[in-house]
All heavy atoms as an XYZ file, in Angstrom:
860
protein
N       0.842     -1.177      0.000
C       0.000      0.000      0.000
C       0.887      1.239      0.000
O       1.812      1.324      0.791
C      -0.903      0.020      1.254
O      -1.693     -1.154      1.266
C      -1.801      1.238      1.251
N       0.592      2.177     -0.881
C       1.316      3.437     -0.972
C       0.305      4.567     -0.807
O      -0.698      4.611     -1.512
C       2.048      3.585     -2.333
C       2.754      4.920     -2.421
C       3.019      2.444     -2.547
N       0.568      5.457      0.145
C      -0.308      6.591      0.383
C       0.226      7.770     -0.420
O       1.394      8.130     -0.302
C      -0.368      6.944      1.884
C      -1.269      8.149      2.117
C      -0.853      5.746      2.684
N      -0.637      8.365     -1.218
C      -0.229      9.448     -2.112
C      -0.859     10.764     -1.698
O      -2.011     10.809     -1.274
C      -0.672      9.139     -3.544
C      -0.160      7.851     -4.156
C      -0.827      7.622     -5.499
C       1.335      7.874     -4.296
N      -0.083     11.835     -1.871
C      -0.678     13.155     -1.721
C      -1.225     13.546     -3.091
O      -1.286     12.737     -3.998
C       0.322     14.167     -1.167
C       1.542     14.344     -2.048
O       1.555     13.821     -3.183
O       2.492     15.002     -1.615
N      -1.600     14.789     -3.254
C      -2.248     15.201     -4.497
C      -1.302     15.832     -5.512
O      -1.722     16.655     -6.314
C      -3.403     16.158     -4.177
C      -4.551     15.413     -3.564
O      -4.998     14.426     -4.122
N      -5.005     15.852     -2.414
N      -0.050     15.438     -5.485
C       0.894     15.959     -6.472
C       0.491     15.465     -7.873
O       0.004     14.345     -8.029
C       2.305     15.509     -6.137
N       0.725     16.282     -8.869
C       0.307     15.943    -10.240
C       0.989     14.677    -10.747
O       0.393     13.898    -11.483
C       0.608     17.097    -11.186
C      -0.291     18.294    -10.947
C      -0.034     19.374    -11.937
N      -0.734     19.031    -13.177
C      -0.550     19.658    -14.308
N       0.296     20.636    -14.391
N      -1.217     19.308    -15.374
N       2.245     14.473    -10.371
C       2.952     13.299    -10.890
C       2.365     11.996    -10.356
O       2.605     10.934    -10.902
C       4.453     13.371    -10.592
C       4.802     13.653     -9.151
C       4.743     12.672     -8.183
C       5.203     14.931     -8.772
C       5.058     12.943     -6.862
C       5.528     15.206     -7.462
C       5.453     14.211     -6.513
O       5.794     14.485     -5.212
N       1.566     12.052     -9.295
C       0.917     10.842     -8.795
C      -0.269     10.419     -9.659
O      -0.802      9.333     -9.484
C       0.427     11.043     -7.355
C       1.572     11.118     -6.386
O       2.633     10.542     -6.612
N       1.385     11.830     -5.296
N      -0.674     11.272    -10.580
C      -1.778     10.954    -11.472
C      -1.318     10.907    -12.932
O      -2.133     11.000    -13.848
C      -2.891     11.984    -11.303
C      -3.562     11.912     -9.941
C      -4.731     12.867     -9.827
N      -4.364     14.274     -9.886
C      -3.951     14.998     -8.852
N      -3.844     14.439     -7.674
N      -3.651     16.265     -8.994
N      -0.047     10.747    -13.151
C       0.485     10.782    -14.514
C       0.120      9.514    -15.292
O      -0.124      8.457    -14.714
C       2.005     10.941    -14.489
O       2.603      9.754    -14.023
N       0.111      9.631    -16.592
C      -0.162      8.477    -17.452
C       0.912      7.415    -17.292
O       0.615      6.222    -17.312
C      -0.256      8.927    -18.915
C      -1.613      9.465    -19.256
C      -1.714      9.790    -20.723
N      -1.839     11.256    -20.781
C      -1.250     12.054    -21.639
N      -0.498     11.562    -22.580
N      -1.423     13.340    -21.581
N       2.151      7.854    -17.116
C       3.251      6.893    -16.966
C       3.076      6.045    -15.708
O       3.289      4.831    -15.731
C       4.585      7.634    -16.928
N       2.674      6.673    -14.622
C       2.447      5.923    -13.388
C       1.275      4.968    -13.543
O       1.352      3.801    -13.134
C       2.202      6.867    -12.211
C       1.898      6.187    -10.874
C       3.086      5.351    -10.414
C       1.529      7.213     -9.830
N       0.188      5.429    -14.144
C      -0.974      4.561    -14.336
C      -0.621      3.360    -15.210
O      -1.037      2.237    -14.935
C      -2.128      5.351    -14.946
C      -2.769      6.308    -13.962
C      -3.889      7.089    -14.591
C      -4.423      8.096    -13.574
N      -5.461      8.943    -14.127
N       0.156      3.591    -16.262
C       0.571      2.493    -17.131
C       1.435      1.497    -16.362
O       1.299      0.276    -16.522
C       1.331      3.037    -18.344
N       2.325      2.003    -15.531
C       3.199      1.123    -14.749
C       2.382      0.296    -13.760
O       2.627     -0.898    -13.580
C       4.248      1.959    -14.027
C       5.279      1.141    -13.341
C       6.355      0.534    -13.911
C       5.332      0.828    -11.944
N       7.080     -0.139    -12.958
C       6.464      0.031    -11.740
C       4.522      1.145    -10.857
C       6.813     -0.456    -10.496
C       4.871      0.657     -9.615
C       6.003     -0.131     -9.441
N       1.392      0.911    -13.135
C       0.557      0.201    -12.167
C      -0.355     -0.828    -12.837
O      -0.752     -1.815    -12.206
C      -0.291      1.195    -11.371
C       0.477      2.081    -10.400
C      -0.414      3.190     -9.885
C       1.053      1.270     -9.257
N      -0.695     -0.624    -14.106
C      -1.569     -1.547    -14.837
C      -0.825     -2.770    -15.364
O      -1.445     -3.665    -15.928
C      -2.270     -0.827    -15.995
C      -3.332      0.142    -15.500
O      -3.805     -0.019    -14.349
O      -3.668      1.074    -16.258
N       0.480     -2.823    -15.169
C       1.252     -3.975    -15.631
C       0.814     -5.228    -14.877
O       0.473     -5.164    -13.700
C       2.744     -3.768    -15.384
C       3.378     -2.673    -16.183
C       4.842     -2.538    -15.827
O       5.500     -3.493    -15.467
N       5.343     -1.314    -15.926
N       0.841     -6.368    -15.545
C       0.503     -7.617    -14.860
C       1.488     -7.879    -13.712
O       2.684     -7.645    -13.834
C       0.651     -8.687    -15.943
C       0.654     -7.947    -17.238
C       1.139     -6.559    -16.956
N       0.967     -8.312    -12.595
C       1.820     -8.651    -11.454
C       2.123     -7.492    -10.525
O       2.808     -7.679     -9.513
N       1.640     -6.303    -10.837
C       1.883     -5.165     -9.953
C       1.047     -5.347     -8.693
O      -0.166     -5.495     -8.752
C       1.524     -3.851    -10.647
S       1.873     -2.412     -9.618
N       1.705     -5.356     -7.551
C       1.010     -5.621     -6.287
C       0.764     -4.364     -5.471
O       0.277     -4.444     -4.358
C       1.820     -6.613     -5.454
C       2.004     -7.940     -6.166
C       2.762     -8.919     -5.330
N       3.991     -8.320     -4.841
C       4.720     -8.803     -3.846
N       4.340     -9.876     -3.213
N       5.834     -8.214     -3.479
N       1.090     -3.209     -5.998
C       0.887     -1.966     -5.264
C      -0.583     -1.575     -5.240
O      -1.283     -1.705     -6.233
C       1.693     -0.828     -5.884
C       3.196     -0.895     -5.724
C       3.848      0.261     -6.433
C       3.574     -0.898     -4.260
N      -1.010     -1.085     -4.097
C      -2.360     -0.539     -3.947
C      -2.198      0.920     -3.545
O      -1.534      1.219     -2.562
C      -3.114     -1.302     -2.866
C      -4.556     -0.860     -2.769
C      -5.327     -1.656     -1.724
N      -6.005     -0.680     -0.899
C      -5.900     -0.570      0.405
N      -5.145     -1.379      1.073
N      -6.561      0.355      1.051
N      -2.759      1.811     -4.313
C      -2.624      3.240     -4.055
C      -3.808      3.748     -3.245
O      -4.948      3.396     -3.508
C      -2.536      4.019     -5.363
C      -1.404      3.632     -6.306
C      -1.408      4.534     -7.518
C      -0.069      3.679     -5.608
N      -3.509      4.572     -2.249
C      -4.533      5.213     -1.437
C      -4.278      6.709     -1.527
O      -3.202      7.186     -1.178
C      -4.446      4.755      0.042
C      -5.447      5.505      0.896
C      -4.646      3.251      0.146
N      -5.253      7.443     -2.037
C      -5.120      8.894     -2.176
C      -5.569      9.586     -0.898
O      -6.612      9.247     -0.328
C      -5.966      9.408     -3.337
C      -5.423      8.956     -4.673
O      -4.193      8.994     -4.840
O      -6.220      8.557     -5.531
N      -4.779     10.559     -0.469
C      -5.194     11.400      0.648
C      -6.315     12.319      0.175
O      -6.407     12.625     -1.015
C      -4.029     12.265      1.131
C      -2.914     11.563      1.885
C      -1.801     12.555      2.189
C      -3.413     10.933      3.165
N      -7.156     12.776      1.079
C      -8.143     13.787      0.688
C      -7.436     15.027      0.129
O      -6.241     15.225      0.371
C      -8.859     14.117      1.998
C      -8.633     12.930      2.862
C      -7.300     12.382      2.474
N      -8.147     15.858     -0.586
C      -7.526     16.994     -1.262
C      -6.761     17.915     -0.317
O      -5.737     18.460     -0.680
C      -8.570     17.794     -2.035
O      -9.553     18.253     -1.145
N      -7.230     18.093      0.898
C      -6.471     18.874      1.866
C      -6.488     18.113      3.179
O      -7.515     18.064      3.863
C      -7.065     20.273      2.057
C      -6.269     21.093      3.041
C      -5.016     21.579      2.698
C      -6.742     21.339      4.320
C      -4.263     22.305      3.589
C      -5.994     22.075      5.225
C      -4.754     22.549      4.856
O      -4.002     23.255      5.747
N      -5.380     17.479      3.491
C      -5.303     16.665      4.698
C      -3.912     16.760      5.320
O      -3.170     15.791      5.362
C      -5.640     15.220      4.369
N      -3.517     17.934      5.812
C      -2.162     18.060      6.351
C      -1.913     17.159      7.560
O      -0.773     16.756      7.789
C      -2.055     19.535      6.729
C      -3.452     20.000      6.866
C      -4.266     19.164      5.917
N      -2.949     16.811      8.306
C      -2.736     15.933      9.450
C      -2.466     14.492      9.037
O      -1.908     13.722      9.807
C      -3.937     15.979     10.397
C      -3.989     17.284     11.149
O      -2.965     17.922     11.365
N      -5.175     17.686     11.530
N      -2.873     14.112      7.838
C      -2.609     12.767      7.353
C      -1.291     12.668      6.605
O      -0.769     11.581      6.418
C      -3.745     12.302      6.441
C      -5.120     12.206      7.087
C      -6.147     11.802      6.050
C      -5.102     11.240      8.248
N      -0.759     13.774      6.176
C       0.491     13.801      5.429
C       1.645     13.929      6.428
O       1.797     14.951      7.094
C       0.463     14.979      4.456
C       1.603     14.932      3.473
O       2.639     14.332      3.730
N       1.409     15.582      2.340
N       2.461     12.894      6.542
C       3.509     12.865      7.562
C       4.531     13.978      7.389
O       5.027     14.524      8.376
C       4.201     11.498      7.563
C       3.292     10.322      7.893
C       4.091      9.022      7.898
C       2.568     10.521      9.196
N       4.852     14.334      6.165
C       5.824     15.403      5.955
C       5.248     16.739      6.417
O       5.971     17.597      6.931
C       6.311     15.454      4.489
C       7.663     16.153      4.387
C       5.313     16.111      3.591
C       8.792     15.377      4.944
N       3.932     16.916      6.278
C       3.300     18.140      6.775
C       3.308     18.179      8.296
O       3.465     19.241      8.896
C       1.862     18.258      6.259
C       1.774     18.559      4.778
C       2.301     19.944      4.431
O       2.235     20.853      5.289
O       2.767     20.117      3.306
N       3.145     17.032      8.933
C       3.236     16.983     10.392
C       4.631     17.400     10.853
O       4.783     18.166     11.800
C       2.956     15.572     10.916
C       1.543     15.136     10.808
C       1.414     13.774     11.408
N       0.100     13.201     11.173
C      -0.305     12.085     11.705
N       0.487     11.400     12.508
N      -1.498     11.617     11.448
N       5.647     16.864     10.181
C       7.016     17.210     10.537
C       7.275     18.698     10.299
O       7.878     19.373     11.126
C       8.023     16.375      9.741
C       9.441     16.736     10.024
C      10.049     16.307     11.191
C      10.157     17.534      9.148
C      11.356     16.657     11.478
C      11.464     17.883      9.430
C      12.064     17.440     10.596
N       6.815     19.222      9.161
C       7.027     20.634      8.847
C       6.366     21.533      9.892
O       6.948     22.516     10.344
C       6.475     20.950      7.451
C       6.769     22.357      6.975
C       6.187     22.611      5.603
N       4.755     22.639      5.604
C       4.022     23.699      5.917
N       4.610     24.820      6.256
N       2.710     23.646      5.885
N       5.156     21.171     10.308
C       4.467     21.966     11.329
C       5.238     21.928     12.655
O       5.402     22.949     13.320
C       3.045     21.455     11.522
C       2.249     22.295     12.509
C       0.829     21.818     12.660
N       0.816     20.420     13.049
C      -0.082     19.527     12.647
N      -1.041     19.887     11.841
N      -0.027     18.286     13.047
N       5.749     20.755     13.042
C       6.540     20.639     14.267
C       7.812     21.482     14.166
O       8.177     22.196     15.096
C       6.901     19.169     14.524
C       7.795     18.975     15.699
C       7.282     18.998     16.987
C       9.154     18.780     15.536
C       8.105     18.830     18.086
C       9.984     18.613     16.619
C       9.456     18.635     17.900
N       8.477     21.414     13.020
C       9.707     22.174     12.812
C       9.431     23.675     12.896
O      10.157     24.405     13.583
C      10.313     21.828     11.449
C      11.555     22.599     11.101
S      12.156     22.208      9.453
C      10.802     22.792      8.451
N       8.381     24.138     12.235
C       8.049     25.564     12.281
C       7.700     26.009     13.692
O       8.112     27.071     14.134
C       6.883     25.863     11.335
C       7.283     25.902      9.881
C       6.109     26.147      8.985
C       5.478     27.483      9.245
N       4.370     27.802      8.353
N       6.929     25.164     14.399
C       6.554     25.513     15.765
C       7.794     25.573     16.669
O       7.900     26.437     17.531
C       5.549     24.489     16.299
C       4.959     24.871     17.635
C       3.885     23.896     18.099
N       4.390     22.539     18.183
C       3.821     21.478     17.628
N       2.725     21.604     16.925
N       4.350     20.288     17.770
N       8.744     24.690     16.448
C       9.944     24.647     17.266
C      10.895     25.791     16.950
O      11.459     26.405     17.857
C      10.674     23.304     17.057
O       9.772     22.239     17.360
C      11.882     23.188     17.949
N      11.066     26.105     15.680
C      12.080     27.082     15.268
C      11.519     28.497     15.142
O      12.164     29.458     15.563
C      12.732     26.653     13.933
C      13.734     27.686     13.458
C      13.397     25.296     14.085
N      10.330     28.652     14.595
C       9.835     29.983     14.242
C       8.860     30.604     15.227
O       8.696     31.821     15.224
C       9.147     29.920     12.877
C      10.014     29.550     11.687
C       9.178     29.467     10.438
C      11.142     30.535     11.522
N       8.182     29.818     16.038
C       7.096     30.331     16.867
C       7.570     31.460     17.784
O       8.505     31.307     18.555
C       6.484     29.203     17.689
C       5.251     29.615     18.437
C       4.078     29.889     17.747
C       5.263     29.750     19.804
C       2.934     30.273     18.425
C       4.121     30.139     20.489
C       2.958     30.392     19.788
N       6.908     32.622     17.689
C       7.186     33.811     18.513
C       8.622     34.304     18.410
O       9.200     34.761     19.392
C       6.842     33.548     19.984
C       5.376     33.723     20.255
O       4.644     34.294     19.460
N       4.942     33.222     21.384
N       9.200     34.228     17.231
C      10.568     34.714     17.033
C      10.610     35.631     15.820
O       9.877     35.438     14.862
C      11.542     33.551     16.803
C      11.735     32.681     18.016
C      12.758     31.617     17.726
C      12.888     30.681     18.911
N      13.794     29.582     18.625
N      11.487     36.604     15.908
C      11.764     37.471     14.765
C      13.273     37.468     14.560
O      14.040     37.468     15.521
C      11.279     38.890     15.037
N      13.675     37.415     13.335
C      15.095     37.356     13.008
C      15.504     38.644     12.300
O      14.904     39.017     11.293
C      15.387     36.156     12.110
C      15.101     34.838     12.783
C      13.869     34.209     12.639
C      16.053     34.233     13.580
C      13.602     32.999     13.253
C      15.795     33.024     14.213
C      14.570     32.423     14.043
O      14.310     31.226     14.667
N      16.535     39.291     12.818
C      17.007     40.530     12.221
C      17.782     40.256     10.929
O      17.810     41.090     10.028
C      17.895     41.285     13.207
N      18.393     39.083     10.854
C      19.198     38.742      9.681
C      18.881     37.329      9.228
O      18.575     36.450     10.040
C      20.685     38.841     10.009
C      21.104     40.237     10.386
C      22.585     40.327     10.565
C      22.897     41.762     10.932
N      24.191     42.156     10.571
N      18.986     37.118      7.928
C      18.727     35.802      7.376
C      19.684     34.764      7.943
O      19.305     33.602      8.154
C      18.818     35.840      5.848
C      18.579     34.495      5.222
C      17.288     33.984      5.132
C      19.635     33.740      4.750
C      17.061     32.743      4.576
C      19.412     32.500      4.189
C      18.121     31.998      4.098
N      20.912     35.151      8.205
C      21.905     34.210      8.738
C      21.451     33.626     10.080
O      21.669     32.438     10.350
C      23.249     34.904      8.897
N      20.793     34.426     10.913
C      20.291     33.923     12.196
C      19.127     32.953     11.987
O      19.018     31.937     12.667
C      19.853     35.086     13.084
C      20.948     36.088     13.472
C      20.327     37.279     14.189
C      21.988     35.398     14.344
N      18.273     33.291     11.050
C      17.154     32.421     10.671
C      17.679     31.061     10.208
O      17.243     30.009     10.675
C      16.375     33.127      9.560
C      15.288     32.331      8.914
C      14.033     32.256      9.489
C      15.517     31.689      7.713
C      13.018     31.538      8.878
C      14.511     30.973      7.095
C      13.256     30.891      7.680
N      18.641     31.095      9.308
C      19.236     29.867      8.774
C      19.926     29.073      9.869
O      19.811     27.848      9.928
C      20.215     30.209      7.654
C      20.822     29.003      6.987
C      21.783     29.433      5.897
C      22.453     28.276      5.210
N      23.080     27.321      6.071
N      20.621     29.755     10.757
C      21.341     29.071     11.829
C      20.383     28.322     12.756
O      20.673     27.209     13.183
C      22.182     30.059     12.639
C      23.041     29.400     13.699
C      24.045     28.420     13.107
O      24.763     28.757     12.167
N      24.068     27.219     13.630
N      19.232     28.906     13.057
C      18.256     28.224     13.907
C      17.737     26.944     13.248
O      17.548     25.932     13.913
C      17.091     29.151     14.252
C      17.276     29.833     15.589
O      18.341     29.660     16.218
O      16.350     30.548     16.009
N      17.513     26.985     11.937
C      17.087     25.769     11.240
C      18.208     24.742     11.205
O      17.969     23.544     11.409
C      16.594     26.086      9.825
C      15.151     26.480      9.792
C      14.784     27.807      9.716
C      14.156     25.521      9.852
C      13.459     28.174      9.696
C      12.817     25.874      9.827
C      12.472     27.208      9.755
N      19.423     25.184     10.956
C      20.556     24.252     10.970
C      20.704     23.595     12.344
O      20.916     22.381     12.444
C      21.850     24.971     10.593
C      21.886     25.389      9.130
O      21.087     24.855      8.332
O      22.713     26.265      8.788
N      20.553     24.381     13.394
C      20.644     23.850     14.760
C      19.530     22.841     15.034
O      19.747     21.827     15.693
C      20.589     24.974     15.790
C      21.818     25.859     15.759
O      22.847     25.455     15.161
O      21.754     26.976     16.326
N      18.336     23.134     14.534
C      17.217     22.210     14.720
C      17.556     20.841     14.144
O      17.346     19.810     14.790
C      15.951     22.769     14.058
C      14.811     21.801     14.007
C      14.009     21.606     15.118
C      14.538     21.082     12.856
C      12.952     20.702     15.081
C      13.492     20.181     12.806
C      12.692     19.990     13.919
N      18.083     20.814     12.929
C      18.391     19.534     12.296
C      19.585     18.846     12.953
O      19.636     17.621     13.011
C      18.613     19.712     10.793
C      17.321     19.888     10.053
C      16.971     21.127      9.546
C      16.447     18.834      9.880
C      15.772     21.296      8.873
C      15.250     18.990      9.219
C      14.910     20.229      8.706
N      20.535     19.608     13.447
C      21.668     19.001     14.149
C      21.234     18.372     15.466
O      21.807     17.384     15.909
C      22.753     20.043     14.404
C      23.545     20.414     13.169
C      24.562     21.503     13.430
O      24.871     21.767     14.616
O      25.042     22.087     12.449
N      20.221     18.940     16.104
C      19.736     18.435     17.395
C      18.416     17.679     17.257
O      17.663     17.572     18.227
C      19.573     19.596     18.377
C      20.865     20.299     18.735
C      20.663     21.319     19.847
N      19.493     22.171     19.670
C      19.510     23.380     19.121
N      20.642     23.897     18.702
N      18.405     24.087     18.998
N      18.159     17.147     16.100
C      16.904     16.457     15.857
C      16.696     15.291     16.823
O      15.577     15.006     17.235
C      16.852     15.961     14.409
C      15.495     15.602     13.838
C      14.527     16.758     13.949
C      15.638     15.165     12.403
N      17.763     14.641     17.223
C      17.657     13.510     18.149
C      17.064     13.928     19.502
O      16.489     13.110     20.206
C      19.020     12.859     18.346
C      20.035     13.767     18.977
N      20.727     14.709     18.240
C      20.431     13.889     20.257
C      21.531     15.379     19.073
N      21.367     14.894     20.292
N      17.169     15.192     19.861
C      16.593     15.674     21.119
C      15.068     15.696     21.080
O      14.415     15.738     22.117
C      17.111     17.077     21.449
C      18.582     17.121     21.755
C      19.070     18.545     21.972
O      18.348     19.513     21.757
N      20.324     18.667     22.385
N      14.507     15.676     19.897
C      13.048     15.715     19.718
C      12.490     14.332     19.395
O      11.348     14.213     18.956
C      12.677     16.689     18.596
C      13.205     18.062     18.784
N      12.713     18.919     19.742
C      14.196     18.734     18.156
C      13.378     20.060     19.682
N      14.276     19.973     18.724
N      13.274     13.306     19.619
C      12.891     11.956     19.205
C      11.550     11.514     19.792
O      10.696     10.971     19.095
C      13.985     10.973     19.606
C      13.800      9.600     19.042
C      14.994      8.713     19.304
O      16.106      9.218     19.527
O      14.787      7.497     19.290
N      11.328     11.745     21.072
C      10.072     11.312     21.708
C       8.871     12.063     21.130
O       7.829     11.449     20.846
C      10.151     11.524     23.212
N       9.005     13.363     20.936
C       7.908     14.149     20.358
C       7.592     13.686     18.937
O       6.429     13.536     18.564
C       8.255     15.639     20.330
C       8.331     16.242     21.719
O       7.612     15.759     22.610
O       9.109     17.186     21.900
N       8.642     13.458     18.152
C       8.440     13.052     16.770
C       7.887     11.639     16.669
O       7.093     11.345     15.775
C       9.745     13.175     15.982
C      10.207     14.608     15.741
C      11.593     14.630     15.140
C       9.231     15.343     14.853
N       8.272     10.757     17.586
C       7.769      9.388     17.553
C       6.260      9.344     17.764
O       5.562      8.522     17.164
C       8.473      8.545     18.606
N       5.737     10.218     18.600
C       4.292     10.231     18.815
C       3.561     11.020     17.734
O       2.394     10.757     17.455
C       3.963     10.816     20.189
O       4.280     12.184     20.232
N       4.233     11.961     17.114
C       3.609     12.804     16.099
C       3.628     12.162     14.721
O       2.649     12.205     13.984
C       4.335     14.159     16.044
C       3.826     15.172     15.056
C       2.437     15.629     15.445
C       4.772     16.350     14.991
N       4.747     11.568     14.373
C       4.916     10.991     13.041
C       4.823      9.483     13.169
O       5.796      8.801     13.452
C       6.254     11.424     12.421
C       6.287     12.934     12.322
C       6.447     10.781     11.063
C       7.565     13.501     11.815
N       3.633      8.985     12.967
C       3.369      7.556     13.085
C       2.701      7.069     11.811
O       2.059      7.848     11.114
C       2.495      7.261     14.318
O       2.223      5.877     14.366
C       1.206      8.041     14.285
N       2.880      5.810     11.503
C       2.264      5.270     10.299
C       0.941      4.580     10.594
O       0.363      3.941      9.746
C       3.210      4.326      9.574
C       3.614      3.141     10.423
O       3.243      3.106     11.614
O       4.300      2.251      9.910
N       0.447      4.714     11.803
C      -0.832      4.085     12.160
C      -1.904      5.175     12.319
O      -1.919      5.890     13.311
C      -0.698      3.305     13.456
C       0.183      2.106     13.311
C       0.133      1.276     14.585
N       0.886      0.063     14.402
C       0.384     -1.065     13.916
N      -0.879     -1.125     13.575
N       1.134     -2.123     13.777
N      -2.742      5.302     11.326
C      -3.848      6.246     11.381
C      -4.970      5.729     10.508
O      -4.765      4.847      9.680
C      -3.429      7.653     10.956
C      -2.810      7.736      9.598
C      -3.589      7.882      8.470
C      -1.428      7.680      9.442
C      -3.017      7.967      7.215
C      -0.857      7.768      8.190
C      -1.655      7.914      7.078
N      -6.143      6.216     10.717
C      -7.264      5.872      9.854
C      -8.144      7.100      9.673
O      -8.108      8.027     10.458
C      -8.063      4.688     10.399
C      -8.789      4.987     11.667
N      -8.203      4.912     12.898
C     -10.061      5.374     11.886
C      -9.076      5.235     13.832
N     -10.210      5.523     13.240
N      -8.913      7.068      8.621
C      -9.786      8.182      8.305
C     -11.069      8.045      9.110
O     -11.724      7.001      9.074
C     -10.100      8.208      6.807
C      -8.896      8.306      5.878
C      -9.348      8.208      4.440
C      -8.122      9.571      6.131
N     -11.425      9.056      9.842
C     -12.633      9.031     10.660
C     -13.851      8.984      9.748
O     -13.944      9.722      8.770
C     -12.674     10.262     11.592
C     -11.498     10.195     12.556
C     -13.997     10.342     12.325
C     -11.317     11.429     13.384
N     -14.757      8.097     10.080
C     -15.964      7.963      9.278
C     -15.842      6.978      8.142
O     -16.796      6.720      7.429
N     -14.671      6.408      7.939
C     -14.465      5.420      6.883
C     -14.075      4.107      7.560
O     -12.980      3.977      8.078
C     -13.339      5.847      5.936
C     -13.536      7.202      5.319
C     -14.162      7.058      3.994
C     -14.223      8.422      3.323
N     -14.684      8.353      2.006
N     -14.970      3.140      7.565
C     -14.700      1.903      8.286
C     -13.658      1.034      7.603
O     -12.963      0.285      8.255
C     -16.000      1.082      8.452
O     -16.538      0.840      7.160
C     -16.990      1.833      9.312
N     -13.514      1.141      6.297
C     -12.565      0.287      5.581
C     -11.315      1.041      5.139
O     -10.599      0.593      4.267
C     -13.237     -0.341      4.368
C     -13.694      0.704      3.355
O     -13.802      1.894      3.734
O     -13.926      0.342      2.199
N     -11.024      2.187      5.736
C      -9.929      3.031      5.254
C      -8.664      2.909      6.095
O      -7.808      3.769      6.040
C     -10.381      4.484      5.219
N      -8.513      1.868      6.859
C      -7.302      1.724      7.674
C      -6.095      1.512      6.785
O      -6.130      0.758      5.824
C      -7.452      0.563      8.621
C      -8.520      0.907      9.610
C      -8.316      0.238     10.873
N      -9.329      0.831     11.746
C      -9.654      0.384     12.894
N      -9.066     -0.660     13.345
N     -10.558      0.978     13.609
N      -5.036      2.168      7.139
C      -3.791      2.049      6.404
C      -2.872      1.140      7.227
O      -2.493      1.499      8.343
C      -3.111      3.429      6.229
C      -4.077      4.459      5.671
C      -1.867      3.318      5.375
C      -4.619      4.144      4.318
N      -2.518     -0.021      6.724
C      -1.682     -0.923      7.527
C      -0.280     -0.357      7.678
O       0.234      0.309      6.792
C      -1.668     -2.212      6.718
C      -1.977     -1.799      5.325
C      -2.836     -0.569      5.422
N       0.322     -0.627      8.814
C       1.693     -0.163      9.021
C       2.641     -1.043      8.221
O       2.355     -2.202      7.945
C       2.056     -0.162     10.495
O       2.047     -1.490     10.969
N       3.775     -0.493      7.876
C       4.746     -1.224      7.062
C       5.479     -2.240      7.899
O       5.609     -2.186      9.068
C       5.728     -0.257      6.433
């Protein structure tokens, strides 16, 4: 099972042709058109912005960049928060058959 966001390349003719090949075992699940809570990269981005940018103003771009660099260097310090936030076990509320199995 592969969960897809709404990027255009996920609906390309080339991808559809590849998936229609005999023996293809992939099952595609499309996210709703706007579902940042279901998109794991959006969850991470929101956590990163909240950690680095919330209630801060930067006088220079170099300071802004340094805070982001520091965040990624110390990412291991946020391991517990990220483990609970970025999980592969979720389901769509109101959809009884929409469970996404964990890898």
